[in-house]
C-alpha positions in Angstrom: 49.6 -56.9 -46.4 53.2 -56.0 -46.9 54.3 -52.5 -47.4 57.2 -51.1 -49.5 58.6 -47.8 -50.5 58.0 -46.0 -53.8 61.0 -43.8 -54.5 61.0 -41.2 -57.2 64.2 -39.3 -57.9 65.7 -36.8 -60.3 69.4 -35.9 -60.4 69.7 -32.2 -59.7 70.1 -29.9 -62.7 73.2 -28.4 -61.2 75.2 -31.5 -61.9 77.4 -31.6 -65.0 76.7 -34.2 -67.7 79.8 -36.1 -66.5 78.4 -36.0 -62.9 75.1 -37.4 -64.1 76.9 -40.2 -66.0 79.0 -41.0 -62.9 75.7 -41.2 -60.8 74.0 -43.5 -63.3 77.1 -45.9 -63.5 77.4 -46.0 -59.7 73.7 -46.3 -59.0 72.5 -48.7 -61.8 75.8 -50.3 -62.9 77.1 -50.7 -66.4 78.6 -53.1 -68.9 82.4 -52.7 -69.2 83.9 -53.7 -72.6 87.5 -54.4 -73.3 89.7 -55.5 -76.2 87.6 -53.7 -78.7 84.3 -55.2 -77.5 85.5 -58.8 -77.5 85.0 -59.1 -73.7 82.3 -57.6 -71.6 81.8 -57.5 -67.9 78.7 -56.5 -65.9 79.6 -54.0 -63.2 77.0 -54.1 -60.5 75.6 -50.8 -59.2 74.5 -49.6 -55.8 70.9 -50.6 -56.4 71.9 -54.2 -57.3 72.5 -54.9 -53.6 68.8 -54.5 -52.9 65.7 -56.3 -54.2 63.9 -53.7 -56.3 61.4 -53.1 -59.1 62.2 -50.5 -61.8 59.0 -48.9 -62.9 60.3 -46.0 -64.9 63.5 -44.1 -65.1 63.9 -42.6 -61.7 61.0 -44.5 -60.1 61.6 -47.7 -58.1 59.9 -49.8 -55.5 62.0 -51.3 -52.7 61.4 -52.9 -49.4 60.7 -50.4 -46.6 63.8 -51.4 -44.6 66.1 -50.5 -47.5 64.5 -47.1 -48.4 66.5 -45.0 -46.0 69.9 -46.3 -47.2 68.9 -45.7 -50.8 67.7 -42.2 -50.1 71.0 -41.4 -48.4 72.8 -42.5 -51.5 70.6 -40.3 -53.7 71.0 -37.3 -51.5 74.8 -37.6 -51.8 74.3 -36.7 -55.5 71.9 -33.8 -54.7 69.0 -35.7 -56.2 65.5 -34.5 -55.7 63.9 -37.4 -53.8 60.3 -38.3 -53.2 59.4 -41.3 -51.1 56.0 -42.8 -50.1 55.0 -45.9 -48.3 52.9 -48.1 -50.5 51.0 -51.4 -50.1 52.5 -54.0 -52.3 50.5 -56.3 -54.6 51.1 -60.0 -54.4 53.0 -59.9 -57.7 55.3 -57.1 -56.3 56.1 -59.2 -53.2 56.9 -62.2 -55.5 59.3 -60.0 -57.6 61.1 -58.6 -54.6 61.5 -62.2 -53.2 62.7 -63.5 -56.5 65.5 -60.9 -56.7 66.7 -62.0 -53.3 66.8 -65.7 -54.2 68.7 -65.2 -57.4 72.0 -64.6 -55.7 72.7 -67.2 -53.0 74.2 -66.0 -49.7 77.8 -66.8 -48.8 76.6 -69.5 -46.3 74.5 -71.1 -49.1 77.5 -71.1 -51.5 79.7 -72.7 -48.8 77.1 -75.4 -48.1 77.2 -76.3 -51.8 80.9 -77.1 -51.5 80.3 -79.9 -49.1 
């Protein structure tokens, strides 16, 4: 059985609307549009670096080894954070492994060049 971390968070009420927007863009990422919407670029967020499962807004499942780094980021924005260790279902393990395999590592990209 593998374990993961269930992280629930809520951005503190003391943040301004612009502060909440800044948090969402930095944490989740966003689509940047230029030339009146003709071009769009996906800007990756902090959470994109880690395999994760979004359950609801402010509720994610991550691997246990990444939980501390994510919680540190959330605390930087004065978010209320709740974390519990959970036993992952087989489907959850598969989803977390798929997310890792989607983006090849630098070594794998270099091997493709040869």
